[in-house]
Each structure stands twice: as structure tokens, then as C-alpha cells.
PAKE-852270 format. One record per residue: residue number from 1; z, y, x of N, C-alpha, C in turn. Coordinates in Angstrom, 2 decimals. Each point is the difference from the previous one (the first is absolute). Example, Ala and Ser with C-alpha at 12.3 -4.5 7.8 and 13.67 -1.06 7.14 Angstrom:
# residues 2
+-------+---------+---------+---------+---------+---------+---------+---------+---------+---------+
: vexse :    n.pz :    n.py :    n.px :   ca.pz :   ca.py :   ca.px :    c.pz :    c.py :    c.px :
+-------+---------+---------+---------+---------+---------+---------+---------+---------+---------+
:     1 :    7.80 :   -5.69 :   13.19 :    0.00 :    1.19 :   -0.89 :    0.00 :    1.20 :    0.90 :
:     2 :   -0.72 :    1.05 :   -0.35 :    0.06 :    1.19 :    0.82 :    0.73 :    1.09 :   -0.77 :
+-------+---------+---------+---------+---------+---------+---------+---------+---------+---------+
This chain:
# residues 65
+-------+---------+---------+---------+---------+---------+---------+---------+---------+---------+
: vexse :    n.pz :    n.py :    n.px :   ca.pz :   ca.py :   ca.px :    c.pz :    c.py :    c.px :
+-------+---------+---------+---------+---------+---------+---------+---------+---------+---------+
:     1 :    9.54 :    2.10 :    6.13 :    0.51 :   -1.36 :   -1.03 :    1.04 :    1.47 :   -0.78 :
:     2 :    0.08 :    1.30 :   -0.48 :    0.29 :   -0.15 :   -0.95 :    0.34 :   -0.23 :   -1.12 :
:     3 :   -1.27 :   -0.74 :   -1.01 :    0.32 :   -0.52 :   -1.06 :    0.91 :   -1.55 :    0.22 :
:     4 :    0.27 :    0.01 :   -1.14 :    0.79 :   -1.22 :   -0.38 :   -1.24 :   -0.86 :    0.01 :
:     5 :   -0.79 :   -0.56 :   -0.91 :   -0.78 :   -0.54 :    0.62 :   -0.49 :   -0.51 :    0.89 :
:     6 :   -0.72 :    1.36 :    1.47 :    0.10 :   -0.92 :    1.15 :    1.53 :   -0.32 :    1.16 :
:     7 :    1.06 :    0.64 :   -0.94 :    0.60 :   -0.61 :    0.74 :    1.28 :   -1.50 :   -0.40 :
:     8 :   -0.83 :   -0.39 :   -0.98 :   -0.11 :   -0.84 :   -0.44 :   -0.19 :   -1.12 :    0.37 :
:     9 :   -1.65 :   -0.20 :    0.17 :   -1.18 :   -0.60 :   -0.56 :    0.93 :   -0.05 :    2.50 :
:    10 :   -0.73 :    1.06 :   -0.16 :    0.53 :   -0.08 :    2.04 :    1.23 :   -0.89 :    0.34 :
:    11 :    0.82 :   -0.91 :   -0.45 :    1.34 :    0.53 :    0.21 :   -0.13 :   -1.78 :   -0.72 :
:    12 :   -0.41 :    0.20 :   -1.18 :    0.72 :   -1.70 :    0.00 :   -1.60 :   -0.93 :    0.56 :
:    13 :   -1.32 :    0.29 :    0.72 :   -1.11 :   -0.54 :    0.60 :    0.93 :    0.25 :    1.19 :
:    14 :    0.60 :    0.19 :    0.81 :    0.51 :   -0.12 :    1.56 :    1.25 :   -0.83 :   -0.12 :
:    15 :    1.03 :   -0.04 :   -1.79 :    0.86 :   -1.05 :    0.15 :   -0.76 :   -1.11 :    0.02 :
:    16 :   -1.35 :   -0.57 :   -0.69 :   -0.54 :   -1.12 :    0.29 :   -0.21 :   -0.40 :    1.25 :
:    17 :   -1.05 :    1.06 :    0.39 :    0.21 :   -0.18 :    1.44 :    0.78 :   -0.60 :    0.74 :
:    18 :    0.90 :    0.56 :    0.00 :    1.38 :   -0.37 :    0.89 :    0.37 :   -0.41 :   -0.24 :
:    19 :   -0.09 :   -0.97 :   -1.68 :    0.54 :   -1.46 :    0.99 :   -1.03 :   -1.50 :   -0.77 :
:    20 :   -1.17 :    0.11 :    0.28 :   -1.22 :   -0.24 :    0.44 :    0.11 :   -1.24 :   -1.46 :
:    21 :   -0.31 :    1.62 :   -0.67 :    0.05 :   -0.67 :   -2.09 :   -1.43 :    0.40 :    0.24 :
:    22 :   -0.70 :    0.77 :    0.77 :   -1.98 :    0.03 :   -0.41 :    0.35 :    0.20 :    1.87 :
:    23 :   -2.30 :   -0.22 :    0.29 :    0.43 :    0.68 :    1.24 :   -0.93 :    0.93 :    0.88 :
:    24 :   -0.56 :    0.33 :    0.94 :   -0.14 :    1.35 :   -0.35 :   -0.93 :    0.73 :   -0.43 :
:    25 :   -1.92 :   -0.91 :   -0.77 :   -0.16 :    0.26 :   -0.42 :    0.09 :    1.07 :   -0.62 :
:    26 :    1.06 :   -1.18 :   -0.68 :    0.16 :    0.21 :   -2.06 :    1.13 :    1.72 :    0.80 :
:    27 :    0.62 :    0.00 :    0.71 :    0.70 :    1.07 :    0.14 :   -1.02 :    1.24 :   -0.28 :
:    28 :   -1.12 :   -0.19 :    1.11 :   -0.79 :    1.34 :   -0.06 :   -1.06 :   -0.10 :   -1.15 :
:    29 :    0.13 :   -0.85 :   -0.61 :   -0.17 :   -0.19 :   -1.71 :    0.19 :    1.34 :   -0.43 :
:    30 :    1.72 :   -0.37 :    0.06 :    0.84 :    0.48 :   -1.32 :   -0.07 :    1.05 :    0.77 :
:    31 :    0.20 :    0.40 :    1.16 :    0.35 :    1.47 :    0.15 :   -1.42 :    1.14 :   -0.33 :
:    32 :   -0.95 :   -0.87 :    0.36 :   -1.49 :    0.41 :   -0.60 :   -0.13 :    0.90 :   -1.31 :
:    33 :    0.36 :   -1.17 :   -1.23 :    0.02 :    0.45 :   -0.98 :    1.28 :    0.98 :   -0.36 :
:    34 :    1.04 :   -0.57 :    0.23 :    0.67 :    1.15 :   -0.05 :   -0.01 :    1.91 :    0.31 :
:    35 :   -0.43 :   -0.40 :    1.23 :   -0.43 :    2.00 :    0.24 :   -1.60 :   -0.27 :   -1.30 :
:    36 :   -1.10 :   -0.45 :    0.17 :   -0.38 :    0.15 :   -1.02 :    0.07 :    0.39 :   -1.32 :
:    37 :    1.07 :   -0.84 :   -0.37 :    0.30 :    0.88 :   -1.18 :    1.21 :    0.77 :   -0.22 :
:    38 :   -0.16 :    0.96 :    1.04 :    0.59 :    1.27 :   -0.47 :   -1.39 :    1.08 :    0.94 :
:    39 :   -0.10 :   -0.16 :    0.93 :   -1.18 :   -0.02 :    0.11 :   -1.94 :    0.09 :   -0.38 :
:    40 :   -0.17 :   -0.72 :   -1.13 :   -1.17 :    0.36 :   -0.78 :    0.66 :    0.72 :   -1.66 :
:    41 :    0.97 :   -0.50 :   -0.37 :    0.15 :    1.37 :   -1.39 :   -0.03 :    1.49 :    0.84 :
:    42 :    0.42 :    0.57 :    0.61 :    0.84 :    1.02 :    0.87 :   -1.75 :    0.57 :    0.08 :
:    43 :   -0.95 :   -0.43 :    0.50 :   -1.63 :   -0.25 :    0.21 :   -0.49 :    0.47 :   -1.22 :
:    44 :   -0.05 :   -0.63 :   -1.19 :   -0.77 :   -0.21 :   -1.27 :    1.25 :    1.62 :   -0.44 :
:    45 :    0.91 :    0.47 :   -0.18 :    0.80 :    0.61 :   -0.41 :   -0.22 :    1.70 :    0.54 :
:    46 :   -0.87 :    0.19 :    1.86 :    0.15 :    0.28 :   -0.17 :   -1.88 :    0.71 :   -0.16 :
:    47 :   -0.93 :   -0.85 :    0.18 :   -1.34 :    0.20 :   -0.51 :    0.15 :    0.43 :   -1.57 :
:    48 :    0.67 :   -0.27 :   -1.22 :   -0.47 :    0.03 :   -1.12 :    0.89 :    0.68 :   -0.89 :
:    49 :    1.19 :    0.69 :    1.00 :    1.31 :    0.96 :   -0.58 :    0.19 :    1.31 :    0.81 :
:    50 :   -1.17 :    0.76 :    0.02 :    0.44 :    1.14 :    0.59 :    0.79 :    1.09 :   -0.67 :
:    51 :    1.39 :    0.28 :    0.94 :    0.50 :    0.98 :   -0.36 :   -0.76 :    1.25 :   -0.70 :
:    52 :   -1.12 :    0.48 :   -0.14 :   -0.68 :    1.14 :   -0.73 :    1.57 :    1.30 :    0.17 :
:    53 :    1.21 :   -0.38 :   -0.77 :    0.49 :    1.49 :    0.09 :    1.02 :    0.36 :    1.19 :
:    54 :   -0.57 :   -1.18 :    1.23 :    0.21 :    0.71 :    1.56 :   -1.16 :    0.63 :    0.57 :
:    55 :   -1.31 :    0.40 :   -0.57 :   -1.06 :    0.03 :    0.53 :   -0.03 :    2.06 :   -0.56 :
:    56 :   -0.16 :    0.08 :    0.92 :   -0.67 :    1.56 :    0.60 :   -0.92 :    0.63 :   -1.41 :
:    57 :    0.08 :    0.71 :   -0.54 :   -1.07 :    0.53 :   -1.42 :   -0.61 :    1.14 :    0.65 :
:    58 :   -1.63 :   -0.58 :    0.11 :   -0.72 :    1.36 :    0.43 :   -0.01 :    1.08 :   -0.78 :
:    59 :   -0.53 :    1.28 :   -0.37 :    0.61 :    0.91 :   -0.21 :   -1.77 :    0.01 :   -0.53 :
:    60 :    0.36 :    0.77 :   -1.68 :   -1.33 :    0.26 :   -0.86 :   -1.79 :    0.18 :    0.82 :
:    61 :   -0.61 :   -0.41 :    0.05 :   -1.44 :    0.78 :    0.54 :   -0.27 :    1.17 :   -0.61 :
:    62 :    0.03 :    1.00 :    0.63 :   -0.54 :    0.87 :   -1.03 :   -1.55 :    0.39 :    0.47 :
:    63 :   -0.77 :    0.51 :   -0.81 :   -1.52 :   -0.12 :   -0.23 :   -0.43 :    0.83 :    0.93 :
:    64 :   -1.41 :    0.01 :    1.23 :    0.21 :    0.82 :    0.68 :   -1.19 :    1.19 :   -1.08 :
:    65 :   -0.35 :    0.86 :    0.93 :   -0.21 :    1.36 :   -0.87 :   -1.00 :    0.91 :    1.18 :
+-------+---------+---------+---------+---------+---------+---------+---------+---------+---------+
């Protein structure tokens, strides 16, 4: 819960549940949506934006004699 969006989303959903504004099914859906909104972009970023500057470089191959 380090992200601001995760914290605010989960606290506001819990507030709605504890004050009978939403029921448990709506609470579960909201929490799943909040967590998904943080996890899915992270997975996409890790898949497509590989930090190539951190990868080890292979030494150039010398031709066999």
C-alpha cells in the first residue's frame, strides 16, 4: 500500500463499507479494481520497458582460428 492510489482507494472503499454506503460485493469489486489498477500497468511496464543499461554486456566474440 505504498502507492497513493492504492492507499486512497482502499481507505475510501473501507469507509464506504463501514458506513453502509456499499455492501461487501461492491467492496470486493472496488478493492480488486484498485489493486488491478496498480498491478496491470506494472506488468506492462516490466514487459515492454526493459532497462537495457542495467544488463551485462557480452564481450565481443573473436573468430575461431
